[in-house]
Residue, then its C-alpha position, 0 to 999 in steps of 0.5 A: q490494536v495496530q496503528l499504521v503510519e504512511s509515508g512517501g507520497g507526492s508529485v511525479q511526472a508519468g513514467g517516473s517512480l515512487r516509493l511508499s512506506c507503511a510503518a506499523s506499531g501495536t500488536i504486531a505479531s497478530i498481523m495476518s496480512m498487509a496491503w495497499y488500496r488506492q482511491a481516486p476521486g469519485k471512485q471506489r477504494e480498490l486493492v492495489a497489492r497484498e502480501i501474506s505473512g511474507i509467503s505470498t503477493n497478489y496484485a491487481d492487473s492494472v498494476r502488475g509488473r509495475f508495483t512491487i509489495s514487499r515487507d520488512n519485518a525487522k522495521n515492521t514496515v511495508y513498501l510499495q515501489m511503484n515504477s513506471l507510473k501512470p496518470e491513472d495511478t493517481a490517488v490516495y493510497y492507504c495502507n491496510a493491515k488484517v488483524g487477528l483471526i477475524s481479520t479485523d481491518y486497520w487503515g492508515q491516514g492515507t498519502q496522496v499519489t498524483v501523477s501528471s502526463 
């Protein structure tokens, strides 16, 4: 079992920055990858960024060059640094962990990010 707790959401004006944090607890050693997803009202949840065992990262085209995912293994925490925010980045952001050989999905409770123009 893995528990994920997000923090760092809030409201910011366009062009601003926010950093999201996701603290993991439980069977940390079994986490294969961690990611951030987001879901805007009326839209499907979409992948924003994923890091795989500290080896590789990938990003949605809409955030590449503006967002950075990173992981601090000592703190069991993954971060999402979001720069040059746009109103279309407004959404609830969810932390995700894929755990074990069958990549079971675990989710955090979500944190709201609101970007005003």
